[in-house]
Backbone as numpy.savetxt, mean C-alpha at the origin, in Angstrom:
# Nx Ny Nz CAx CAy CAz Cx Cy Cz
-25.52 -14.38 -14.77 -25.29 -13.23 -13.90 -24.39 -13.66 -12.74
-23.41 -12.82 -12.46 -22.46 -13.13 -11.39 -23.10 -12.93 -10.03
-22.74 -13.79 -9.11 -23.23 -13.65 -7.74 -22.49 -12.51 -7.06
-23.12 -11.85 -6.08 -22.46 -10.74 -5.38 -21.14 -11.16 -4.75
-21.06 -12.38 -4.29 -19.84 -12.88 -3.66 -18.70 -12.90 -4.68
-19.00 -13.32 -5.92 -17.98 -13.35 -6.95 -17.50 -11.95 -7.28
-18.43 -10.98 -7.37 -18.05 -9.59 -7.64 -17.14 -9.06 -6.54
-17.44 -9.41 -5.30 -16.63 -8.96 -4.17 -15.21 -9.54 -4.27
-15.11 -10.81 -4.60 -13.78 -11.45 -4.74 -12.98 -10.82 -5.87
-13.65 -10.57 -6.98 -12.97 -9.94 -8.12 -12.51 -8.54 -7.73
-13.34 -7.81 -7.00 -12.97 -6.48 -6.54 -11.74 -6.51 -5.65
-11.67 -7.48 -4.76 -10.51 -7.62 -3.87 -9.26 -7.92 -4.69
-9.38 -8.81 -5.67 -8.23 -9.15 -6.50 -7.76 -7.94 -7.31
-8.71 -7.18 -7.84 -8.36 -5.98 -8.60 -7.64 -4.98 -7.70
-8.14 -4.76 -6.50 -7.49 -3.82 -5.56 -6.10 -4.32 -5.17
-5.95 -5.63 -5.02 -4.65 -6.21 -4.71 -3.66 -5.94 -5.84
-4.09 -6.14 -7.07 -3.23 -5.90 -8.23 -2.88 -4.42 -8.33
-3.85 -3.55 -8.07 -3.58 -2.11 -8.10 -2.54 -1.75 -7.04
-2.66 -2.30 -5.86 -1.67 -2.02 -4.80 -0.29 -2.54 -5.19
-0.25 -3.73 -5.78 1.04 -4.29 -6.21 1.66 -3.43 -7.31
0.84 -2.94 -8.23 1.36 -2.05 -9.28 1.90 -0.74 -8.68
1.19 -0.19 -7.72 1.65 1.04 -7.07 2.97 0.79 -6.35
3.09 -0.35 -5.67 4.35 -0.69 -5.00 5.47 -0.86 -6.02
5.17 -1.52 -7.14 6.18 -1.74 -8.18 6.67 -0.40 -8.74
5.74 0.51 -9.03 6.13 1.82 -9.54 7.01 2.55 -8.53
6.71 2.40 -7.25 7.54 3.05 -6.24 8.96 2.48 -6.23
9.10 1.18 -6.53 10.45 0.60 -6.59 11.23 1.12 -7.79
10.52 1.51 -8.85 11.18 2.03 -10.04 11.58 3.50 -9.87
10.77 4.26 -9.17 10.93 5.72 -9.10 11.78 6.16 -7.91
11.67 5.49 -6.79 12.30 5.97 -5.56 13.47 5.07 -5.17
14.65 5.68 -5.12 15.83 4.96 -4.62 15.61 4.63 -3.15
15.90 3.42 -2.77 15.72 3.03 -1.37 14.53 2.11 -1.16
13.63 2.03 -2.14 12.56 1.03 -2.09 12.93 -0.01 -3.13
13.20 -1.22 -2.67 13.72 -2.24 -3.57 12.95 -3.55 -3.43
12.95 -4.29 -4.52 12.48 -5.66 -4.53 13.44 -6.43 -5.43
13.88 -7.58 -4.98 14.91 -8.34 -5.68 14.33 -9.61 -6.29
15.06 -10.15 -7.28 14.70 -11.43 -7.87 14.36 -11.30 -9.34
13.96 -12.43 -9.91 13.54 -12.45 -11.31 12.20 -11.73 -11.43
11.74 -11.55 -12.65 10.47 -10.85 -12.86 9.32 -11.58 -12.16
9.30 -12.89 -12.24 8.23 -13.67 -11.60 8.34 -13.57 -10.08
9.56 -13.63 -9.55 9.75 -13.51 -8.11 9.34 -12.12 -7.61
9.68 -11.09 -8.39 9.28 -9.73 -8.02 7.76 -9.59 -8.00
7.11 -10.14 -9.02 5.65 -10.06 -9.09 5.02 -10.76 -7.89
5.50 -11.94 -7.57 4.97 -12.67 -6.42 5.22 -11.94 -5.12
6.43 -11.42 -4.96 6.77 -10.67 -3.76 5.89 -9.44 -3.63
5.69 -8.71 -4.73 4.88 -7.49 -4.66 3.42 -7.81 -4.35
2.90 -8.94 -4.85 1.53 -9.33 -4.51 1.41 -9.65 -3.02
2.39 -10.37 -2.47 2.36 -10.69 -1.04 2.52 -9.42 -0.21
3.42 -8.54 -0.62 3.61 -7.27 0.10 2.34 -6.42 0.03
1.65 -6.45 -1.12 0.39 -5.71 -1.24 -0.65 -6.25 -0.25
-0.68 -7.56 -0.06 -1.59 -8.15 0.93 -1.20 -7.68 2.33
0.09 -7.73 2.64 0.56 -7.30 3.95 0.21 -5.83 4.17
0.48 -4.99 3.18 0.20 -3.56 3.28 -1.29 -3.32 3.48
-2.11 -4.08 2.78 -3.56 -3.96 2.93 -4.03 -4.35 4.31
-3.50 -5.43 4.85 -3.88 -5.88 6.19 -3.40 -4.88 7.24
-2.16 -4.43 7.11 -1.62 -3.45 8.05 -2.48 -2.19 8.05
-2.84 -1.72 6.85 -3.69 -0.52 6.75 -5.08 -0.76 7.31
-5.66 -1.92 7.01 -7.02 -2.21 7.47 -7.09 -2.32 8.99
-6.06 -2.86 9.60 -6.07 -3.07 11.05 -5.63 -1.82 11.82
-4.53 -1.22 11.40 -3.95 -0.14 12.20 -4.47 1.26 11.88
-4.79 1.54 10.62 -5.20 2.90 10.26 -6.41 3.39 11.06
-7.49 2.59 11.22 -8.62 3.10 12.02 -8.23 3.40 13.47
-7.38 2.57 14.02 -6.93 2.80 15.41 -6.12 4.08 15.49
-5.23 4.27 14.54 -4.39 5.47 14.54 -5.25 6.72 14.34
-6.24 6.63 13.46 -7.11 7.79 13.22 -7.91 8.17 14.47
-8.38 7.18 15.19 -9.14 7.47 16.41 -8.23 8.06 17.48
-7.09 7.41 17.70 -6.18 7.90 18.75 -5.52 9.22 18.38
-5.32 9.44 17.08 -4.62 10.65 16.66 -5.49 11.65 15.93
-6.80 11.62 16.19 -7.70 12.54 15.48 -7.32 13.99 15.71
-6.79 14.30 16.88 -6.35 15.66 17.16 -5.22 16.07 16.20
-4.31 15.13 15.89 -3.19 15.43 14.99 -3.69 15.63 13.56
-4.67 14.83 13.16 -5.26 15.00 11.83 -5.92 16.38 11.74
-6.63 16.77 12.77 -7.31 18.07 12.77 -6.29 19.22 12.81
-5.29 19.09 13.64 -4.28 20.14 13.79 -3.48 20.37 12.51
-3.19 19.29 11.79 -2.37 19.40 10.57 -3.21 19.41 9.30
-4.52 19.50 9.46 -5.45 19.47 8.33 -5.26 18.22 7.47
-4.94 17.12 8.12 -4.84 15.84 7.44 -3.47 15.49 6.90
-2.52 16.43 6.96 -1.19 16.16 6.42 -0.44 15.08 7.19
-0.83 14.86 8.43 -0.20 13.81 9.23 -0.43 12.44 8.59
-1.44 12.34 7.73 -1.72 11.08 7.05 -0.53 10.60 6.22
0.24 11.53 5.67 1.43 11.16 4.90 2.45 10.49 5.82
2.63 11.03 7.00 3.56 10.45 7.97 3.06 9.08 8.44
1.76 8.98 8.69 1.17 7.71 9.11 1.34 6.66 8.01
1.06 7.04 6.77 1.22 6.10 5.66 2.68 5.66 5.52
3.61 6.59 5.72 5.03 6.24 5.66 5.39 5.25 6.77
4.87 5.48 7.96 5.14 4.55 9.07 4.55 3.17 8.78
3.36 3.13 8.20 2.75 1.85 7.85 3.53 1.15 6.74
4.11 1.92 5.82 4.96 1.34 4.78 6.23 0.77 5.40
6.81 1.47 6.36 8.00 0.95 7.06 7.66 -0.34 7.81
6.50 -0.36 8.46 6.06 -1.57 9.17 5.87 -2.72 8.18
5.30 -2.43 7.03 5.12 -3.45 5.99 6.48 -3.99 5.55
7.44 -3.11 5.37 8.79 -3.53 4.99 9.41 -4.43 6.05
9.20 -4.08 7.32 9.74 -4.89 8.41 9.09 -6.27 8.43
7.77 -6.32 8.26 7.07 -7.61 8.23 7.56 -8.44 7.05
7.73 -7.80 5.89 8.23 -8.52 4.72 9.62 -9.10 4.99
10.45 -8.34 5.68 11.78 -8.83 6.05 11.68 -10.05 6.97
10.76 -10.01 7.92 10.59 -11.14 8.84 10.11 -12.39 8.11
9.41 -12.19 6.99 8.91 -13.32 6.19 9.88 -13.70 5.07
11.09 -13.15 5.11 12.14 -13.39 4.10 11.70 -13.01 2.69
10.93 -11.95 2.58 10.58 -11.41 1.28 11.62 -10.35 0.91
11.87 -10.19 -0.36 12.95 -9.31 -0.80 12.48 -7.87 -1.02
11.50 -7.42 -0.27 11.01 -6.05 -0.35 11.63 -5.25 0.79
12.19 -4.06 0.47 12.85 -3.28 1.51 12.64 -1.79 1.28
12.33 -1.09 2.36 12.30 0.37 2.38 13.42 0.75 3.34
14.46 1.42 2.82 15.68 1.57 3.62 15.59 2.57 4.77
14.82 3.66 4.63 14.74 4.62 5.73 13.42 5.38 5.67
13.10 6.02 6.80 11.83 6.73 6.90 11.82 7.99 6.03
12.83 8.86 6.26 12.90 10.11 5.50 14.08 10.07 4.56
13.91 10.36 3.34 12.69 10.69 2.61 12.05 9.49 1.94
12.70 8.31 2.03 12.26 7.16 1.24 10.82 6.75 1.54
10.51 6.44 2.80 9.16 5.96 3.13 8.11 7.05 2.93
8.46 8.29 3.24 7.50 9.39 3.07 7.17 9.58 1.60
8.19 9.66 0.75 7.94 9.81 -0.68 7.27 8.56 -1.27
7.68 7.39 -0.77 7.07 6.15 -1.23 5.59 6.09 -0.90
5.24 6.46 0.32 3.83 6.45 0.72 3.02 7.45 -0.10
3.62 8.60 -0.35 2.95 9.61 -1.16 2.73 9.11 -2.59
3.77 8.54 -3.18 3.67 8.02 -4.55 2.69 6.86 -4.63
2.76 5.93 -3.68 1.84 4.79 -3.68 0.40 5.27 -3.55
0.17 6.25 -2.70 -1.17 6.80 -2.56 -1.69 7.44 -3.83
-0.84 8.22 -4.49 -1.25 8.89 -5.73 -1.49 7.88 -6.84
-0.57 6.94 -7.01 -0.73 5.92 -8.07 -1.96 5.07 -7.81
-2.17 4.65 -6.57 -3.36 3.85 -6.24 -4.64 4.63 -6.54
-4.64 5.91 -6.17 -5.81 6.74 -6.43 -6.08 6.85 -7.93
-5.03 7.10 -8.72 -5.19 7.20 -10.17 -5.67 5.89 -10.78
-5.09 4.78 -10.36 -5.51 3.49 -10.89 -6.94 3.15 -10.48
-7.33 3.53 -9.27 -8.70 3.30 -8.82 -9.70 4.17 -9.58
-9.26 5.32 -10.08 -10.12 6.13 -10.95 -10.38 5.43 -12.27
-9.35 4.76 -12.79 -9.46 4.07 -14.08 -10.28 2.80 -13.95
-10.14 2.10 -12.82 -10.87 0.85 -12.59 -12.01 1.15 -11.63
-13.23 1.30 -12.15 -14.36 1.65 -11.28 -14.72 0.51 -10.33
-15.23 0.89 -9.18 -15.68 -0.07 -8.17 -17.17 -0.29 -8.36
-17.56 -1.49 -8.82 -18.97 -1.79 -9.11 -19.83 -1.72 -7.87
-19.27 -1.99 -6.72 -20.04 -2.01 -5.50 -20.42 -0.64 -4.98
-19.84 0.44 -5.55 -20.10 1.79 -5.04 -20.88 2.63 -6.05
-21.73 2.02 -6.85 -22.53 2.76 -7.82 -23.68 3.48 -7.17
């Protein structure tokens, strides 16, 4: 029987792969979101970018939601798309600072559509891969 700690680590790795897949799909579908290099380099870059995106979301999203709860209420939550796009742009900037070949060229429409697509793909993939910890 697996220890709870092992299940948690596997869950994190699965979520990381799902995020990397969502980012990869966004590079295929949306002009302006790019990742360069060989297939192995792209895979490595997307995994690192998925970690960065996860950390950025984990740290900043709760702060933004608390400070901007009025905007979420006023727009019935649609501001979340703009927030996600801004976090994607921040992730792209951090990736650039780390010399990673991931780039989101502009906020509108690239980052907005990218954030929307990444959110939808991640949601669909998370439906397919159940989370054992939330039974």
